[in-house]
N, C-alpha and C positions, 0 to 999 in steps of 0.2 A: 301099392298098385290099386287102381281103380276097378271097380268092378263092370264089367261091360254090360247094358241092358239089351236083353234080347230086341232084335228087331222088330216082333210082332208087337212088342209091349210099346216099343216107341212110336210104331205106325198108329196104334189105337190112341195113344196119347196125343199125337199131331191131330189125327181126326177130332179128338174131345177138343182141343184147344179151338182148333178152327171153328168148330159150331161154337164154341162159347164166344169168341170174338165176334162172330156174325150176331149172335143174339146180342152181345152188350151194344153193339153199334145200332142194330134194330130198336134196343130198348132207348135209345138217345143218350149214353154214354158219352163223355168226352173223347172224342177219337184219340188225342193226344194222349189222355190217359190209359187209353186200350194199347196203344203203341208202345208207351215206356213200359207197360206190364210185361211185354215180350221177354225182356231180360230176366226176368224168374223163371224161364225154363231152360235150364242148362243141357238138357238132353234132347233137345229139339234141333233138328239139322239147321244148320245155315240158310241153307236153300229154303226150307220150310219157313223160317223167319222172315226171309226176302220176300217170299211169295204171300205171306199175311201182312207185312207191312206193304206190299204194294195194294194189297186188298183193301186196307185200311185207307190208304192216300186216295184210292180211287173212289172209295164209297165217300170219304169226306171233302174232297178236296177236286175230285173229277179228273184228277190224273194218277198214273200207275207208278211215277218216277218219284221218290221221294227228293230228289235232286230239284226237281222242280219247282218243288214248295221250300227248298234249302232248309231241308231237315237234316242233321247229321244223326247217323245210327250209331 
């Protein structure tokens, strides 16, 4: 049986991930590379992953919807 991560720890991890994503984009890292790195965070909620994906799309491509630029998640 998998151990459950406390909610507070998940929220803190999500906050750190959000800050890291924004920093990486601001520093000019390839948005597609940043987006593909999200798969390495299995404890992050699907809702947060979707929120970050939309943020990356809006930042890089001017649209919030990954479907608008034909990206398969």
